[in-house]
C-alpha positions in Angstrom: -8.8 -14.2 -7.2 -7.9 -11.5 -4.4 -7.2 -8.9 -6.1 -8.6 -6.1 -4.6 -7.1 -6.6 -1.3 -4.0 -5.6 -2.4 -5.5 -1.9 -2.3 -8.1 -2.8 1.1 -5.3 -4.4 3.0 -3.3 -0.9 4.2 -5.7 1.7 3.1 -3.1 2.0 -0.4 -2.2 0.7 -3.4 0.5 -0.1 -2.9 1.2 -2.1 -2.7 -0.5 -1.3 -3.8 2.9 0.2 -0.5 2.6 1.2 3.6 4.6 3.9 2.8 2.4 6.7 2.2 1.3 7.1 5.7 5.3 6.9 7.0 7.4 7.8 4.6 8.0 11.5 5.7 9.9 12.4 2.5 8.7 15.0 3.1 10.9 18.9 2.8 14.6 18.8 4.4 13.6 14.2 4.9 15.7 12.0 3.7 15.8 10.8 -0.2 13.9 7.7 0.8 11.1 6.5 -2.1 7.3 6.5 -3.0 6.3 3.3 -0.6 10.0 2.3 1.9 8.9 3.9 5.4 12.1 6.4 6.4 14.0 6.3 10.0 13.2 9.4 10.0 10.7 11.1 12.4 9.3 14.5 12.8 10.3 17.4 15.3 8.0 18.1 18.2 5.2 20.5 17.3 6.3 20.2 13.0 3.8 18.3 10.9 3.8 16.9 7.8 0.7 16.6 4.8 0.2 13.9 2.3 -2.2 13.9 -0.5 -1.6 11.0 -2.5 -3.1 9.2 -5.6 -2.4 6.1 -6.9 -3.2 3.6 -9.4 -2.9 -0.4 -10.2 -3.6 -1.8 -14.0 -3.9 -5.2 -12.9 -4.2 -8.6 -15.2 -8.0 -7.6 -17.9 -10.6 -11.0 -17.8 -13.9 -10.3 -19.5 -16.9 -12.0 -18.5 -16.3 -14.9 -20.3 -12.2 -15.2 -20.0 -13.4 -15.0 -16.0 -15.7 -17.5 -16.9 -12.6 -19.9 -18.4 -10.4 -18.8 -14.9 -13.0 -20.3 -12.8 -13.7 -23.7 -15.0 -9.8 -23.9 -13.9 -9.7 -23.4 -10.2 -13.9 -22.9 -9.6 -14.0 -19.7 -8.4 -12.0 -16.6 -9.7 -12.0 -12.6 -9.9 -10.4 -10.1 -11.1 -10.0 -6.2 -11.5 -9.3 -4.1 -14.4 -7.5 -0.9 -12.6 -7.7 0.8 -9.0 -7.6 5.0 -7.9 -6.9 4.7 -4.8 -6.8 8.6 -3.4 -5.1 8.8 0.2 -4.9 11.3 2.9 -2.1 11.6 5.9 -0.7 13.5 8.5 1.8 12.9 11.1 3.2 15.3 14.0 5.7 15.4 15.8 4.6 14.9 19.8 8.0 15.3 21.9 11.6 14.3 21.1 12.0 11.0 18.7 8.0 10.4 18.5 5.4 11.1 16.2 2.2 10.2 15.6 0.3 9.3 12.2 -3.1 9.4 10.6 -4.8 8.7 7.0 -7.7 7.5 5.5 -8.3 7.1 1.7 -11.0 6.4 -0.9 -10.4 3.7 -3.0 -12.4 3.6 -7.2 -12.2 0.4 -8.5 -13.2 0.2 -12.5 -15.0 -3.6 -13.8 -14.6 -5.8 -10.9 -16.0 -9.3 -12.3 -15.7 -12.5 -10.3 -17.9 -16.1 -11.9 -18.0 -18.6 -9.9 -19.3 -22.8 -10.7 -22.7 -23.9 -8.7 -23.7 -27.2 -7.6 -25.7 -27.4 -10.6 -22.8 -27.0 -12.8 -23.4 -23.4 -14.3 -21.7 -20.7 -14.1 -22.6 -17.3 -12.8 -20.5 -14.1 -13.7 -21.5 -10.8 -12.0 -20.1 -7.0 -12.2 -19.2 -4.1 -9.9 -16.8 -1.2 -10.2 -16.7 -1.0 -6.2 -16.2 2.4 -4.7 -15.5 3.4 -1.1 -14.1 5.1 2.0 -11.2 2.8 3.0 -10.1 1.9 7.0 -8.4 4.7 8.9 -5.1 3.8 10.3 -3.0 5.3 13.3 0.1 4.7 13.5 3.1 5.7 15.8 7.0 6.2 15.2 9.7 5.5 18.2 12.9 6.5 16.7 15.4 4.3 19.4 19.0 5.0 17.1 20.1 8.4 15.9 22.8 9.5 14.7 26.3 8.6 12.5 24.6 5.4 12.4 21.4 6.1 10.4 18.3 6.8 11.8 16.6 3.2 13.4 12.5 4.0 14.3 9.5 1.1 15.8 6.8 1.3 14.2 3.1 0.4 15.6 -0.2 0.8 14.7 -4.1 -0.4 14.3 -6.1 -0.1 12.0 -9.6 0.7 12.0 -12.5 -1.2 10.3 -13.7 2.3 9.2 -14.2 1.6 5.4 -17.2 0.7 3.4 -17.6 -3.2 3.2 -21.3 -4.1 2.0 -20.2 -3.7 -1.7 -22.6 -5.5 -3.9 -22.7 -6.8 -7.6 -25.1 -6.8 -9.8 -26.9 -9.7 -8.5 -26.8 -8.8 -5.7 -24.2 -10.6 -4.3 -22.0 -9.0 -1.3 -17.9 -9.2 -2.5 -15.6 -11.0 -0.4 -14.1 -8.9 2.3 -10.8 -8.3 0.6 -12.4 -7.1 -2.3 -14.5 -4.4 -0.9 -12.3 -1.0 -0.2 -12.6 -1.3 3.2 -12.2 -4.6 4.7 -13.9 -4.8 8.2 -11.5 -6.7 10.4 -9.0 -4.5 12.9 -5.5 -5.4 12.2 -1.7 -4.5 14.1 0.7 -3.4 12.1 4.0 -2.9 12.9 7.6 -3.2 12.2 11.4 -1.0 11.7 12.4 2.0 10.2 16.2 2.4 9.0 17.1 5.8 7.1 21.1 7.2 6.8 22.7 9.7 4.4 26.0 7.8 2.9 27.2 10.8 0.9 25.7 14.4 0.9 24.0 13.4 -1.7 23.2 9.8 -1.6 20.5 8.4 1.2 19.9 5.3 2.3 15.8 4.2 3.8 14.9 0.1 4.8 11.7 -0.6 6.3 10.1 -4.6 7.5 5.9 -3.5 8.5 3.6 -6.9 9.8 0.0 -6.4 9.0 -1.6 -8.9 11.5 -5.3 -9.3 11.3 -7.7 -10.2 13.3 -10.9 -12.6 12.0 -14.3 -11.4 12.5 -17.9 -13.2 10.7 -15.5 -16.8 10.0 -13.2 -15.1 7.6 -10.1 -13.9 8.5 -8.2 -11.5 5.8 -4.8 -13.2 4.8 -2.1 -10.9 6.8 0.4 -8.7 5.2 4.2 -8.7 5.1 6.3 -5.6 3.3 9.8 -5.0 3.2 11.8 -2.8 1.0 14.5 -0.4 0.6 15.5 3.0 -1.3 18.5 4.2 -2.6 18.1 8.3 -3.7 20.8 10.4 -4.9 20.0 14.3 -5.3 20.5 15.8 -8.2 21.0 19.6 -6.8 24.2 20.4 -5.1 22.9 22.4 -2.3 19.5 20.7 0.1 18.7 23.9 0.9 18.6 25.3 -3.1 15.6 25.5 -4.0 13.9 24.4 -6.8 15.8 21.1 -5.1 15.5 17.6 -7.4 16.3 14.1 -6.6 15.6 10.5 -7.9 15.8 7.4 -6.4 15.7 3.6 -6.9 13.3 1.4 -4.5 12.8 -1.9 -4.2 9.6 -3.5 -2.3 8.5 -6.7 -2.0 4.7 -7.4 -0.9 3.8 -11.0 1.3 -0.2 -11.8 1.1 -1.0 -14.8 3.3 -3.6 -17.3 2.2 -7.2 -16.1 3.2 -9.3 -18.2 5.8 -12.7 -19.5 5.7 -13.5 -20.8 9.2 -10.3 -22.4 9.8 -9.6 -23.2 6.3 -6.9 -21.9 3.1 -8.7 -20.0 -0.2 -5.8 -21.9 -2.5 -7.1 -18.8 -4.6 -5.6 -16.1 -2.1 -1.8 -15.0 -1.1 1.3 -14.6 -3.4 4.5 -12.5 -3.1 5.4 -9.6 -5.3 8.9 -7.7 -5.7 8.1 -4.1 -7.4 10.7 -1.9 -8.8 10.6 1.8 -9.3 12.3 4.3 -10.5 10.9 7.6 -9.1 11.7 11.9 -9.3 11.5 14.1 -6.6 11.1 17.8 -6.3 11.3 19.9 -3.1 10.0 23.7 -4.6 10.9 24.7 -1.6 10.6 24.3 2.2 7.5 22.9 2.6 6.3 21.7 -0.2 7.7 18.6 -2.5 5.8 16.1 -5.9 6.9 13.4 -5.8 6.2 10.6 -9.1 6.6 6.7 -9.3 5.6 4.0 -11.0 6.1 0.6 -10.1 6.2 -2.4 -12.4 6.6 -6.3 -10.9 9.4 -7.9 -11.7 9.1 -11.2 -9.9 5.5 -12.5 -9.7 4.7 -16.2 -7.2 0.6 -16.0 -6.9 -1.0 -18.5 -5.5 -3.8 -20.5 -7.2 -6.2 -18.7 -10.0 -4.9 -14.8 -9.7 -4.1 -12.6 -12.4 -1.1 -10.5 -12.6 -0.6 -6.8 -11.8 0.6 -5.0 -15.0 1.4 -1.2 -13.5 1.3 0.3 -10.8 1.2 4.6 -10.2 2.1 6.2 -7.8 1.6 10.9 -7.5 2.5 12.6 -4.1 2.3 15.9 -2.8 3.1 16.8 0.7 4.1 19.9 3.0 5.9 19.5 5.8 6.8 22.9 8.8 
């Protein structure tokens, strides 16, 4: 199973989702969610920084359990839990356009893989994968604003800068989708929309597709994210601090099959829908803290794979 890809594919977790780099839900922005991308952009010469921690917990498998699952599907791998620390920033270059970049460090706990050999034996490898993830650079251009809301076009590049040489205790190198960095270039592009429904209620919606280029005969499956978030400001005035708000978010993550020399990996890819209730406090005009737990409410994983149990995102942002 290619479960670690939920982090490495977009430098996130998640899965995670992609909003960690583009959300722009810092002080003065729309309410927003934790992963859904905002249609708003920063004003010229303004910037936003975000330090974020994403925790993901997956279905647990010990070596014996991995061997049993490998007997069902030929090969199997899984991760117990992952911690993804990311730093991202965005800057308003000129009216209606901002540029952003982000990178992170991934720490995985108890990655176990099992495969059946031609002689009928089964091997089991274990490792705690760690390393920097791929660098993502994104531009966002707003094409609509005002009463209809804010609509922005998104496009960027994923640079293969992350660590992609992690090996298990058997000396076997992990699959590109199980590495902190995939070692492949990528092109993300999409749309984001935001508007105020009332002075205290906002809605955000976004779609993002990430195309991955093939390298060494291996193609990491493309990814498609769609999200919607509704936020309600508990504090009556937006200018009153501290300022509290809550939000409810739905995010769908679709992962295409991985391919080796043009052949699909049947134990990769799938479709997962996450429900995220969240809380945000804006301490003043510049600092904000977001806490957002996520649970999968629908999972359709292809082939022999384990489940995602729970995710949690905590983000501290500074905007000026």
